[in-house]
C-alpha positions in Angstrom: -45.8 65.1 19.3 -48.5 63.0 21.0 -49.6 63.0 24.6 -51.4 59.9 26.0 -53.9 61.0 28.6 -56.1 64.2 28.5 -56.3 64.8 32.2 -55.3 68.2 33.5 -51.6 67.4 33.3 -51.6 65.7 29.9 -53.7 68.5 28.4 -51.4 71.2 29.7 -48.3 69.3 28.4 -50.0 69.3 25.0 -50.7 73.0 25.4 -47.0 73.7 26.0 -46.0 71.8 22.9 -48.5 74.0 21.0 -46.9 77.1 22.6 -43.6 76.0 21.1 -45.2 75.6 17.6 -45.4 71.8 17.8 -48.5 70.1 16.5 -49.8 67.7 19.1 -52.2 64.7 19.1 -54.0 64.4 22.5 -55.3 60.9 23.2 -58.1 59.9 25.5 -60.5 57.0 25.9 -63.3 57.0 23.3 -66.6 58.7 24.4 -69.6 56.4 24.8 -71.9 58.9 23.0 -71.5 61.4 20.2 -68.0 62.3 19.0 -65.7 59.4 19.9 -62.9 61.9 20.5 -65.2 64.1 22.6 -63.4 63.5 25.9 -60.1 64.8 24.4 -61.9 67.6 22.7 -63.5 68.6 26.1 -60.0 68.7 27.6 -58.7 71.0 24.9 -61.7 73.3 25.3 -61.1 73.3 29.1 -57.7 74.8 28.7 -59.3 78.2 28.2 -60.7 77.9 31.8 -57.4 77.1 33.6 -55.7 79.8 35.5 -52.8 80.5 35.0 -53.4 80.1 31.2 -51.7 77.0 29.8 -51.8 78.5 26.3 -49.8 81.6 25.3 -52.8 82.4 23.0 -56.2 80.8 22.8 -55.7 80.4 19.0 -52.9 77.9 19.7 -55.5 75.3 20.8 -55.9 74.7 17.0 -52.5 73.0 17.1 -53.9 70.2 19.4 -55.9 67.5 17.7 -58.2 65.5 20.0 -58.0 61.8 19.2 -58.9 58.5 20.9 -57.3 55.1 21.5 -59.8 53.1 19.5 -59.7 55.0 16.1 -56.4 56.8 15.9 -53.5 54.7 17.2 -52.1 54.5 13.7 -51.5 58.2 13.9 -48.8 57.6 16.5 -46.5 56.7 13.6 -46.5 60.4 12.6 -45.0 61.5 15.9 -41.3 62.1 16.9 -42.1 62.3 20.6 -44.8 60.5 22.5 -45.4 61.4 26.2 -47.6 59.2 28.4 -49.3 61.2 31.1 -52.1 59.0 32.5 -52.9 58.3 36.2 -50.1 57.1 38.4 -51.0 53.4 38.2 -48.2 51.0 37.2 -50.7 48.4 35.9 -52.6 51.0 33.8 -49.5 52.5 32.3 -48.0 49.1 31.4 -51.3 47.9 29.8 -51.3 51.1 27.7 -47.7 50.6 26.6 -48.4 47.2 25.3 -51.3 48.6 23.3 -49.5 51.6 21.7 -46.0 50.4 21.2 -46.7 48.5 17.9 -47.9 51.8 16.4 -44.8 54.0 17.4 -42.4 55.0 14.7 -39.1 53.1 15.0 -37.1 56.3 15.8 -39.7 57.9 18.0 -38.9 58.9 21.6 -41.4 57.3 24.0 -41.4 58.9 27.5 -43.4 58.7 30.7 -44.4 61.7 32.7 -44.6 59.7 35.9 -43.9 61.7 39.0 -42.3 58.9 40.9 -42.9 55.4 39.7 -40.0 53.2 38.6 -39.1 53.9 35.0 -37.3 50.6 34.8 -40.4 48.7 35.9 -42.5 50.6 33.4 -40.0 49.7 30.6 -40.5 46.0 31.3 -43.8 46.3 29.4 -41.9 47.2 26.3 -40.0 45.1 23.8 -36.2 45.2 24.5 -35.7 46.9 21.1 -37.8 49.9 22.2 -36.2 50.4 25.6 -33.2 52.3 24.2 -35.6 55.1 23.2 -37.7 55.1 26.4 -37.2 57.4 29.4 -38.8 59.4 32.0 -39.6 63.1 31.3 -41.2 64.5 34.4 -42.8 67.9 33.9 -43.9 69.9 37.0 -47.4 71.3 37.3 -48.3 73.7 35.7 -46.0 72.7 32.9 -46.0 76.0 31.1 -44.8 77.9 34.1 -42.7 75.4 36.2 -39.1 75.5 35.0 -38.0 72.0 36.1 -38.2 68.9 34.0 -36.5 65.8 35.4 -35.0 63.4 32.8 -34.7 59.7 33.9 -32.8 57.3 31.8 -32.2 53.5 32.1 -28.9 51.6 31.6 -30.1 50.7 28.1 -31.3 54.2 27.1 -29.5 55.8 24.2 -27.5 58.6 25.9 -27.1 60.6 22.6 -30.9 60.5 22.4 -31.1 61.9 26.0 -28.7 64.7 25.1 -30.9 65.6 22.1 -34.1 65.4 24.2 -32.5 67.7 26.8 -31.5 70.2 24.1 -35.1 70.1 22.8 -36.6 70.7 26.3 -34.3 73.6 27.0 -34.3 75.3 23.6 -37.9 74.6 22.4 -39.8 74.4 25.7 -37.6 76.7 27.8 -37.1 74.2 30.6 -34.4 73.6 33.2 -33.4 70.0 32.9 -32.0 67.8 35.7 -30.9 64.2 35.1 -32.3 62.1 37.9 -31.7 58.5 38.9 -34.5 56.0 38.7 -35.4 56.1 42.4 -38.8 56.7 44.0 -40.1 60.2 43.4 -36.8 61.1 41.7 -35.0 64.2 43.1 -37.3 67.1 43.5 -40.3 65.3 45.0 -38.1 63.0 47.1 -36.5 66.0 48.9 -39.3 68.4 48.6 -41.9 66.0 50.0 -39.5 65.0 52.7 -39.2 68.7 53.7 -43.1 68.9 53.8 -43.2 65.8 56.0 -40.6 67.3 58.3 -42.7 70.5 58.5 -45.8 68.3 59.4 -43.9 66.4 62.0 -42.5 69.5 63.8 -45.9 71.3 63.4 -47.5 68.6 65.5 -44.6 68.2 67.9 -44.6 71.9 68.8 -48.4 72.3 68.5 -48.2 75.1 66.0 -51.1 76.2 63.7 -51.1 75.6 60.0 -51.4 79.3 59.4 -48.6 80.0 61.9 -46.3 77.6 60.0 -47.2 79.3 56.7 -46.2 82.6 58.1 -42.8 81.0 58.9 -42.1 79.0 55.7 -43.0 81.4 53.0 -41.1 84.4 51.6 -39.2 85.0 54.9 -37.6 81.6 54.4 -36.9 82.2 50.7 -39.8 80.1 49.5 -43.0 80.8 47.6 -45.6 83.0 49.2 -48.0 80.1 49.5 -45.5 78.5 51.9 -46.3 74.9 53.0 -49.9 74.2 53.8 -51.4 76.6 51.3 -49.2 75.1 48.6 -50.5 71.7 49.6 -54.0 73.0 48.9 -53.0 74.4 45.5 -51.3 71.1 44.5 -54.2 69.0 45.7 -54.3 67.1 49.0 -55.1 63.9 47.2 -52.0 64.4 45.0 -49.8 65.1 48.1 -51.2 62.0 49.9 -50.4 59.9 46.8 -46.8 61.0 46.6 -46.3 60.4 50.4 -47.9 57.0 49.9 -45.4 56.2 47.1 -42.6 57.0 49.4 -44.1 54.8 52.1 -44.6 51.8 49.8 -41.3 52.0 47.8 -38.8 53.1 50.4 -39.1 50.6 53.2 -35.4 50.7 54.0 -35.1 54.5 54.2 -34.0 55.3 57.8 -36.8 58.0 57.9 -39.5 55.6 56.7 -41.4 55.9 60.0 -42.3 59.5 58.9 -43.4 58.5 55.4 -47.1 58.3 56.3 -50.1 60.4 55.6 -51.2 62.2 58.8 -54.6 61.3 60.1 -56.0 64.8 59.5 -54.9 64.7 55.9 -56.5 61.2 55.4 -59.7 62.5 56.8 -59.8 65.6 54.5 -59.1 63.5 51.4 -61.8 60.9 52.5 -64.2 63.8 52.9 -63.5 65.2 49.5 -61.8 68.3 50.9 -58.9 68.3 48.4 -57.8 71.9 48.5 -58.2 74.6 46.0 -59.9 72.5 43.4 -62.8 71.7 45.8 -62.7 75.1 47.5 -62.0 73.4 50.8 -58.9 71.7 52.3 -56.5 72.9 54.9 -57.9 76.4 54.2 -61.4 77.4 53.2 -63.1 80.8 52.5 -66.3 81.7 54.4 -67.6 84.8 52.8 -64.6 87.1 52.7 -62.9 85.4 55.7 -60.1 82.9 55.4 -60.4 80.0 57.8 -57.8 77.3 58.6 -58.3 73.7 59.8 -57.6 72.9 63.5 -56.6 69.3 63.2 -57.3 68.5 66.9 -61.1 68.8 66.4 -61.2 68.8 62.6 -63.0 72.2 62.7 -62.1 75.4 61.0 -61.1 78.6 62.8 -60.1 82.1 61.8 -56.7 82.2 60.1 -55.0 84.8 62.3 -51.8 83.4 63.8 -48.7 85.3 62.8 -45.0 85.4 63.1 -43.7 86.2 66.6 -41.9 89.6 66.7 -38.7 88.0 68.2 -38.6 85.4 65.5 -39.3 88.1 62.8 -36.2 89.9 64.2 -34.0 86.9 63.8 -35.2 86.3 60.2 -34.5 90.0 59.3 -30.8 89.3 59.6 -29.3 89.0 56.1 -26.4 86.9 57.3 -27.4 83.2 57.0 -24.9 82.2 59.7 -26.3 84.6 62.2 -29.9 83.8 61.2 -29.5 80.0 61.7 -27.5 80.5 64.9 -30.3 82.8 66.2 -33.0 80.3 65.3 -31.1 77.4 67.0 -30.4 79.4 70.1 -33.9 80.8 70.6 -36.3 79.1 73.0 -39.4 80.3 71.0 -41.3 77.4 69.5 -41.5 79.1 66.1 -37.7 79.4 66.0 -37.2 75.9 67.3 -39.5 74.7 64.5 -37.6 76.5 61.8 -34.2 75.2 63.0 -35.5 71.6 63.3 -37.1 71.5 59.8 -33.9 73.0 58.2 -31.7 70.7 60.2 -33.6 67.6 59.3 -33.8 68.6 55.6 -30.0 69.2 55.5 -29.5 65.9 57.2 -31.7 64.0 54.8 -30.2 65.6 51.7 -26.6 64.7 52.9 -27.5 61.1 53.6 -29.6 60.6 50.4 -27.6 62.6 47.8 -25.5 59.7 46.5 -28.5 57.5 45.8 -30.7 60.0 44.0 -28.6 62.5 42.2 -25.2 62.8 40.4 -24.1 65.8 42.4 -25.2 68.4 44.9 -25.8 71.0 42.2 -28.5 68.9 40.6 -30.3 68.4 43.9 -30.2 72.2 44.7 -31.4 73.1 41.2 -34.2 70.5 41.3 -35.6 72.1 44.5 -35.2 75.6 43.3 -36.8 75.0 39.9 -39.4 72.4 41.2 -40.4 73.9 44.5 -39.6 77.6 44.1 -36.9 77.9 46.8 -34.5 80.8 46.3 -31.6 78.6 47.5 -31.4 74.8 47.5 -30.7 73.0 50.7 -27.0 72.6 50.2 -26.6 76.2 49.1 -28.4 77.4 52.2 -26.3 75.1 54.4 -23.0 76.3 52.8 -24.0 80.0 53.0 -24.5 79.6 56.8 -21.0 78.0 57.3 -20.7 74.3 56.2 -18.6 72.9 59.1 -20.5 75.0 61.7 -23.9 73.7 60.6 -22.5 70.2 60.2 -21.4 70.4 63.9 -24.8 71.6 65.0 -26.4 68.6 63.1 -24.0 66.2 64.7 -24.7 67.7 68.2 -28.4 67.4 67.7 -28.0 63.8 66.5 -26.0 63.0 69.6 -28.7 64.5 71.8 -31.5 62.5 70.0 -33.2 65.6 68.6 -33.1 64.7 64.9 -35.8 62.8 63.1 -33.5 59.8 62.4 -30.3 58.7 64.2 -28.2 58.3 61.1 -24.6 59.6 61.1 -23.7 62.3 58.6 -21.7 60.8 55.7 -17.9 61.0 56.0 -17.7 63.4 53.0 -19.6 66.1 54.9 -17.0 66.6 57.6 -13.8 65.7 55.7 -10.9 68.0 56.3 -10.9 71.3 54.5 -14.5 71.0 53.2 -16.2 74.4 53.2 -19.3 73.3 51.1 -20.3 71.6 47.9 -20.4 74.5 45.5 -17.4 76.4 44.2 
């Protein structure tokens, strides 16, 4: 295999190939001084410093050969699979494709690891004869540990090739594969980032603290311990801003488009270089042993000390999803109102968007479980709480103007006899 781009993501994809016993060429620009493949070599050496470890054993780094685009393009002919993993710039990617394509083996699979750019537009930089063997293969970060890989084909992509690639990703790399349509941000980021935007909207609407929201949207909601805002710090606030920006630019006709914007406080943090965990300052920061959280009103940090209200904690203790959601919806406490509103709007968005982004509800749920670490996907949670009951609550809130967008639920949601989307 070969990976084009020795950034953090590209180097870790190469590492996971090495974990599977696959020799890998890791390409980067030539260094101006010294070893011309020094930039790629530095990325390989840097794998030892990443936590959690991308390599199953440090010795596996020997399976990754650092190379550069000036001296080693001819070696691409040795590779069965070539994955492009450079920065999310359409023009940069297309320029690189024109440069490397003549060196690819005729039967090689060429794939992009883009997290949301149009695979079809990227393919336009390739000869028509190559497009049958081109696709999207979107690993989630960190690629050794995140189960999800989204596969994105084009109308001209060889479907037998896609089946073989899926089998390879599952059996050799241990991944859960979801076939996604070629729509902005695909499935997991489209829905997952929408849910983050809904959280941000209702955080501001109800004047909640970021730490307060993280107390609500973590393990008690069946999501990772890092919840929402701490997860944003881990992912990188610049990365989050980029993905939101992709939705804003590429989905102008989405009825929720007004909410696809980077909040002012997030723009200010990114502009100030406070990008989260990688810069040791973002939504949270550590002062000595104390954890502080940003107060967006004054862009100052305060002690992170807001917690779950006891009455809301009691509601969330109930193991019956129907009772739990009913309790949240009926409660007058802002924390409960927040949770119901974010769940309602996520359910609503998934129902209205499903047909355009995924082949079925199962794929959407698995993409969110595997890509964002939820214990249940949105449709699974909705169904477990009573499909028609929750649909009625959503419709009632739509009628009262409480939802983020005034879009009717699709007819299939409330058709007679429907009790959910999963047997």
